[in-house]
N, C-alpha and C positions, 0 to 999 in steps of 0.2 A: 779316646777313640783311636783305633788302630790306623796305621798308614794306609792300609787297603781300603778301609771304610771312608777315610778322608778323600782318597782318590776317586772312589765311587761316587760320592756326593758331588765332588768337583766336576766330574764328567757329566753327571746328570744335570747340573746347573748350566753347564756350557751347552748341552743338548737342548734344554728348554729355552735358553737365550736365542738359539738359532732356529727354533721351531715356531713358525707363525701361529700354529694351532693353540699355543699357550699365551699368545699376546692379547692384551685387552684392546677393545675397540679404539680407545684414544691413541694408542701407539700405532695401530694400523692406519688410522686417519692421518696422523702426523707424518708417517712414512710415505703414504701414497700421495698426499696433497702437494708435496714439493715437486712431484713430476708433472703437475698439471699447469698448462699455460692457457689462460682465457683468451679466446679469439672470437671474432664474429663469424668465422667460417663454419659451415655446417654441411657435412657430407650427407649423401642420400642414404641415411641409416635405414629408413623404412623399407626401401627396395632390397637392400642387402639383407636385412633381417627376414624379409618375406622369402627370399630364395633359400637362405640358410635354414629357416624354419621348415620349409618343404623337405630339405635334405634330411634334417635331424628326425623329423616325424616319421618319414618313410623308412629311415634306417632303424629307428627304435622299434617300429612295427615289424620289420624283418627280423630283428633280434628276438622279439617276443615270440615270433612264429617258430624260431629255432628252440627256444626254451620249452615251449609246450608241444613241440614236434608236430605242429599243424601243417607245416610246409608252405602255408600261405599267410601273408600278413592279415591280421584281424581288423575288422572295422573299416569304415570309409574315411579317407583322409582328403580334405579339401585343400588344394594348393592355393597359397596366397600369391597373387600376381605382382611382379615388380613393375615399376613404371617403365614405359616403352623406351625411355632415354637412358635406362640404367646401364652403367658400364662398370663391372666389378673390378676392384683393384687387385688383379690376379698376381702380379709380381710381389706386392706387399704381403698378400695372403700366403703365398708359397714360402716367402722368407720367414714369416712368423711360424708356420706349421713346421718348417724344417728345424727352427730353433727349439720348438717345443718337443719334437721327436728326438732331438739329440741332447735333451736335458738329462743328466745323470739322475738316477733314482734318489729320492730323499726329499723331505719337506723343505729343508733349507735351500736345496738346489731349485726346487719348484718356485720358491719365493724369489730367488735371484732372477730366474727367467721371467717371472711375472713383472718384476720391477723393470727389467730390460724392455719388455713389451710396452709397459706404461710410458717409459721414456720415449720409445719410438713413436708412440701415439699421443704425445703430450699436447698437441694442438687440437686433437679431436674432442668432441663433447664426451661426457662420461658414458652415455649410452653408446656412442660411436666406438669407444675403446672396447667395451664388452662385446658388441656385435662383431667387430673385426676379429677379435680373438676366437669367438664362436664360429665365425665363417671360415677361418683358417683351419680350425679343428674339423669342420664339416667336410672339407676336401678329403681328408684322410679317412674320416669315419664313414662318410658316404661311399667312398671308393671301396672300402673294406666290405661293407654289407652288400653293395651292388655286385661285387665279384663272388661273394658267398652264394648268391642266388643265380649265378650263370648256369644256364641249362647245359646238359652234357653235350648237346649237339653244337654248341657255340665254341668252336675250336679256338677262335681268337680270344674269347672270354676265358676259356680254361687256361690258355697259355698265359694270359695276363694274371690270372689268379695264382699260377705257379710262381711267376716272377715277383708277385707281391707277397709271397710266402704265406698264402692262405691255405691252410691244411684243414683237415677234418676238425670241426669244433664241437662235436657232440659231447666229448668228454669234459668240456668246460661249461656245461649249461648253468650250473650254480653261479660260477664266476660271471658268466654273461648276464644273468638276471641282476646280480648286484651292481655290475658295471652299467647296465642299461638303465637302472633306476637312477643312478647318479647323473647320467647324461640327460635324462628327462628333467631332473631337478635343475640342472644347469640351464636348460632351455626355458624353464618356467621363471627362473631368477632373472635371466636376461630379458625375457618378455616383460616382467614387472618393471625392470629398470627403464626399458624403452617407453613403456606406457606412462610412467611417472614423469620422465623427461618430456614426453610429448605434451602431457597436460601442463607442464611448467611453461611451455612456450605459448600457451593461450593467453597469457597476460593477466591471470587472476591475481587480485590483491592477496598477499600472504595473510592478511587479517581476515579475509573472507574464507580462505581455504587453509586453515592452520595445519591440517594433516599433511597437505602437499608440501608446505614449507618445512615441516619436520622431516618428511621423507627425503627431501633434497639434501638435507644435512647428512643423511645416512647413506646416500647413494654411493659416494666414493668408497665407503667400506664394503658395500654390496658388490661394487665393480671389482674390487680387489679379490674378494672371495670367489666371485664368478670366474675371473681369469685364472687364478691359481688352481681352481678345480678343473678348468679346461686344460691347463698345462698337465695336471695329473692324469686326466682322462686320455690326452694325446699320448703321453709318455707310457700309459698303461696298455696301449693297443698291442704292443709286442708280446705281452703276457697272453692275450687272447690268441695270438698266433703260435703260442707254444714255444716262443723263442727266448723266454726269460723266466727265471724262478724268483726274481725280485718282485715283490708286490707292495703296493701302498695299502694302508688300512683305509679302504674307501669309505667305510662307515663313519670315520672321523670327519671326512669332508662332507659326507651326506648329512650328518647331524648338523654341522655348522651351516650348510646351505639351507637345510630345512628351517632352521631358526631364522636365517636371513629372509627366506621366502615368507615365513609367517608374519614377520614384521612388515615387509613390503606390501603384502596382501592386505594387512590391516590398514595401512596408510592408504592404499588404493581404494578400499571399500569406503572409508570415511571421506576420501577426496571425491570419489565419484558421486557419493550421496550429496555432498555439499555442492559440488559443481552442478549436479542435476537440479538441485534447489535453486542455485543461482541462475542457471539457464532458463528455468521456468519463470523465475522472477523477472529476468530481463525481457523475456517474451511478453509477460503480462504488462511490464512497464511500457513497452513499445505500444501496446494496445491503448494503454491509458494516456500516453503522450500524444498519440496520433489517432484519436478515436474516430469512428465513422458511425457507430450505432450504439445506443444506450445498453441494449441487451448484452452485447459483446463485452462492454466495460463492466457490467455487473457480474458477468461470468468470471472475468479475471480477478475481480475483487473478492469473490465469495467462494466459487466452486473449484474443486479439484478436477484435473483433466479426465479422470476415469468416470466421472458422473455424466452419463449420456443424456439424461432428461432432467436438468436442474429445475427444482420447484421451490416455491416459497409458500408460507402460510398466509392465507387470506383471513384477516381478523374479523371481517364483516360476515363472510360466508362460513367461517369456521371450518375451512378445509384447505388442503394443499392444492396449489394451482401452478401452472407452468410459468416460468419466468418471462414467457412471451407476452404476458399482460402488460409489461413495461415498454414494449416496442412502440416507437414513435411518441413516447411520453416524456414529460419532465419528471425528474425524481428528486425528492428531498430525502437524502440518506440520514436517518436518525442513528448516529453511531455513539454508543455508550457502553459502560460496564453495567453491572446488575445492581450496584449499591446506590441508594439515595437518588433515584431518578424520577420519583413520582411527581415532583414539581415540573420537570421537563415533559413528562407524559401529559399532564394537564395543559401545559402550554401547547403541545402538538395537537391535543384534542380540540382546542379552540381553532387551530389552523385547519384541522380536518373538517370541522363543522363549517368553518368559513368558506371552504372550497365547495361546499354543497349549496351555499346561499347565493341569492342574487346580489349584484349582477353576475351573470354567468361569464361575461367576458370583460376583462379589464386590461387596458393598455395594449390591446391587440392579442392578448393571451386568453385562451379558454381555461377556466378553472378545472373543468373535467379532465384536462390533459395533465394535471399535476397529481402525482401519487407520492405517498409516504412509505418508506421502507426502513424498518428497524433492523440494524445489524448489531447484535449484542457482542461485545468483545470479552471473551473468557479464554484465558491461556490454557487452563487445565480444568476441565469439567469434572465435578463430583456430584454426589446425590443432592447436596444442599443447593448447588448452583442450578441443577435441573429443576428442583422444586420452585426456587425463586423465579426462574425463567418462565415456568408454566403459569405462575401467579401473575407476573407482569404482562405476559402475552394476552391474558384474558381481559386486561384493561385497554387493549389496543384494537380499534376497529380497522386499522390499516394493515399493511403487509409486514410480515416478520420473517427473517432468515432463521430457519431452525436447523441447527447443527450441533453435534456433540463431539467434535474432533477438531484438530488445529485448523483454523481458517486459512484457506489457500492464499489469499492476498493480504494477510495481516501486515507484512512488511510494507506493501504499498499504502495500506491504510494509515500506518504509523508515519511513514516518511513522506509520501506524496500528498496524502490528504491531511497530514499534520495532526493526527490523533495522539493526544498526550494524556490519555486516561481521564479526560474530562469530556462531557457530552458536547458533540458538535453536530451541525446540520449542513453538510455540503449539498449544493444544488447542482444537478446535472441536467443538461438539455437533451433533446431526443437524439442528437449525434454523439452523446456521451461525453461532451466537453464540460469541464467544471466551470460554471458561470459564477459561482460564489463558494469559496472554500469553507465558509462557516456563516450561515445565516442565523445562528442561534441568537446572537445579540439583537439583531434587528427584529426578529420575531418576538423576542422578549419585550422589546420597546414598543413595537408598532402592531404586533399581532397580524391579523389577516390584511391590514392596510399595507403591509410590506410586500404584498403580492405584486409581481412574480418573483420577488426575493433576490433581485440583482443588487450588487453594491450601489449602483446608481439610484435604485429605488430608496435605499437608506439615505443617500445624500439629499435626494429631493425632499424626502419627508423631514429630514433634519432642517433643511433650509425653508421649508414650507411656511413656518411661523416665525421666521427671523424678524420679519417686519413688525409683528406684534410685540416681541420682546424688546426690539429697538425702541419702540414708542413708549412702552410701559416703563422701561428703565429711565427714560427722560423725565418722567413725572414721579417715579417711585424707585429710586436707585437701590433701596434696601432689599427689594425682591431678588436682586442678583445673587445673594448668598443662598436663598432657598432654591433658586433655579439650578445651582451647581450641584446640590445634593440630590440623592436618589429618593426624593420625597414627592408624595402626591400633594398637589396644591389646587384648591378651588379658588378661582378669581371670579368674582361676581359683582354685578352692578345693576342699577335700575332706579326708578323714581318712586317706587312703592316701599316706604320704610318698613312697614309691617312684614312684607315678604322678605326683605333683607334680614330682619331680625329673626324670623322663623327659620330661614335657611341657615343662619349662623348657629342657632340652637341645634338644629338637626345634625349639622356636620360635627359639632362638638360632641354630641352623643355617640356618633360613629367613631370618632377618634378614641374614645375611652372604652369602646366595646372589647370584650374578651376575644372575639373572633379576629379583630384587627391586630391584637397583640400576638395571637397564634400565627397569623400570616406575616408577621414581622414587617407590617406596613406602617409608615409614618405619614400622617395626614395633617396638612396645614390649610388655613383658609384666609382669604384677604377680601374684605368688603371694599370694593373699589370706590374711593372718594369719600368714604364715611368720615375718616379722620381729617382729610383735607379736601373739601368740596371744590376748591378752586382748580384742582388738577384735572377734573373731569372735562371741562370744555377744551383745555389745552390738548388733552389726549385725543379727543374726537376731531379737533381741527387737524392734528397731525395725520390721523387715519384718512380723513376725507381728502386732504392734499395728496397723500400718497396714492389714493384711488384715482384722483383726477389725472395725475401724472401717468399712471399705468394705462388708463383707458385710451389715452391719446397715442400710445405706441402701436406701430404696425404689428410687431410680434408680441402677442399678448403673453404676459407673465402668468404662469399657472397659479401663482399665489393669489391672483385677483379673485378667484372663487372664494377663498377663505375671507378676504377683505369684504366682499359683497355679503357673505353670510353674517359677519359681525355687524356691518352697517344696517342690515335688515333687522337684526335682533335688538339693535339700539332703540328702535321705535316701538318694540313690543312691550306690553304690560304683562306681568309686573317687572320683568327684568331678564337678564341673560347670565349664563354661567359657563365658564371655561374650566375644564379639568385637565391638568397636565401632570406628567411625571418628570420632575426636573424641568428641562426646557422642551420636552417632547409632548406636544399637545395631543391629548387622547380624545377629547370630546368638547364640542361647542354646542350648547343647546338652549332651549327656551326655559324661562324661569319657572313656569307652572309645573311641567312634568319633572324638571330638575328637583324642585322642592318635594314633590310627591315621592320621587325615587329615594331621596335622602331620608325623608320622614318615615318611609315604610321599610327601613333597613332590616327590621326583624323578619320581614317576609322573604328576603332574599339573601340573608347573611351567610347561609351555608354555601351559597354559590361562590363566595370569596375563596374558600379552600378547595372547592371542586373545580373551579375554573382556573385560568392561568393568571390570577391576580385580582386585586380589588377593582382596578380600572375596567377589566373585561367584564366582570360581574355587574358593575355599576352601569356600564354602557348597554349591556344586554337588557337590563331591567328598564332603563330609561327609554330605549327604543320601543319596547313593548308598551310602556306607559304612554308614550307619545301617540301611538296608534289609537289609544282609547279616548284621546282628547280631540274634540272637533277641530278641523284645520283652521288656521288663522291666516288671513291674507298677508303675504310677504310685502312689507312696505319699507321703502328706503327713501328718505328725504335728506337731501344734501344742502348744507349751508355754503354760501360763497362759491357755488359751482358755476363755472363759465358756460353760459347757455349756448355759445356758438360751437361747442364741440360735443353736443349731445349725441350719444350713440345708443342703439338698442342694447338692453342688458337682459340676459337670461335669468330667470328666477334661480336663486341659489339652492332652493329645496331640492335634494337629490331625487325625490319622488316626482318632481314636476319638470323643471328645466325649461318651462315655456318662456317665450319672450315677454318681458315686462314693457308695456307701451309707455311712452314718455308723455307726461303732461307737465310742462315746465321742467322742474328739476325734482319731481317726486315720482317714484316708481311704486307700482303696486301689482301683486299677482295673487289670485285666489286659488292657484293650483288646479284650475279647471273645475272647481266646485262652486255651486250657487252660494252667494254670501249676502247680497243685497238685491233688492228688486230689480235694479238696473243691470244686473249681471245675467246674460242669457244662459239658458239651461245647457247650451252647447259648451259652456265653460270658456267662452272667449275672455280675453284679458280685459279687465276693467281699467278705466282711465280716471285718475283723480287730478283735477287741476289745482295745483298749489303753486305758490311762488315763494321763494326764499327771500328774506329781507336782507 
């Protein structure tokens, strides 16, 4: 290579080394960041930018009118108002603009001035640096275009135009258009920078708005290119005045700035979208955390803001209805996916039916005020999902949320209602407060007996039969293992050996039936006292003692009703049966209809799969069977009962509840039905005089 060629290459390398247009972003960032000092101070950037923006926009509009020879600025420009307390840093702005005006031509010199400005503004925020540089430029730029437009009659204005060397600029229209485009881009770039910085002060978690976090890392580079472009624009004004032949290649800076703007706008678009989503989420969350009405809570959980008349599908009427049907109602939210939920649907079906049955009011709550609403959770709907949804919807007589787009409150449902892709049943009261975050388990265990589905109802039901298990464990400890398992167990007793044998055979047949295997049910049975007859009197003595202690208390224990029921059944022929799932007692009933229910399993076996389990189907058939059998007087005879504390006792039969009159220590009630000749047709309580030995 010749000496001339080597010198040419060397000069080119030196030129590139000093030309920031050839530098990678990493080098720009490293160079710029050392000038920045982090402080807690924040100048009123917003007001300064508003005034600067007004000047730039009106000036570029004036420039556009010159380019197209319209004589008047095109379009309407709405000024942004600064804060009333705004006090512009005039001396600092004049110093910066003077420095930019006196920068020698050349990219390297523009870079040096840019670094000097950054050093002077080192304690300002990044958007503050860019806005001050732009504001300094606007003093000169705005003054130039204001004087260009001075009318001929304004002698003072014309004189000032002469003093500012503003001559005829018609010959420079092409240059003005190119220059004006660059100034507009600078304004856009600084506006993007200020908007991103403004959003960053809102305190959003970077994890929640990753695009904003990414943008903040690039803002120092954007600020550098905005300021160096402002230096070039300020330094280039003398060319517009016809005072210089030296020109920058403005297109190089325009291209660089356009690239920067493209990236900033992309970050802004993603950030605004995410922030909009977050703000909407926080608004919805506030409604959920401080609710006042159930309908408003359902709206924030389900519907997007633009839906003016939110509706749900009524599975009973087979039509869409207004969400207002839930106003002043308690709501069981059935929240699930679409896969493998038919067992849960059968479970909710039993609850739905139970809400229609007597008694209409329980524990001070009306069943008619309780509604079920299915919210299917599908992240991305497709044709298969829609087909499965339509099939499932047909099986539901309750209300259904019908939607095929992202659910508005899915984040709340997952985080605040704790939905983890497994079926749950939160219960909300008429004010929209969550009274039970998941009633699914208690509904599974207790069915409609769990009404009104508060956690306290589960606790009461769980404790309701503790007395029974405490006494049964005393006489038969081995039952403890069965109670711990999720197993159905029949415990039955009586004095009729043939009935005991027949019931055992009937339950054994049920255990081996194919339907029971399909239902994954495990059934055990225990004939109370058959193997050890001596435990029977010990058990009843314990129960009667417990009853005697309870009835003396001022505050009656609610479990006394179950104890009364068992003591009445003790006297019945042929016996009594208790059905439990683990330690959760499902049914206590009379021996005769219990045997008929077990023996006629073939007649109701299909209900096991249709209903919410073996216990629900058994109980339903038993209750129907009991209605077909003539009523038997409830009779309770107590041994070793202290006669001086006798109290009236109500009949434990739920269809009766009449007072059982006392004759010594034996109680009898015929439920208001004629039974013997001495019982009046009015159904008065009969008295039987018996004495315990």
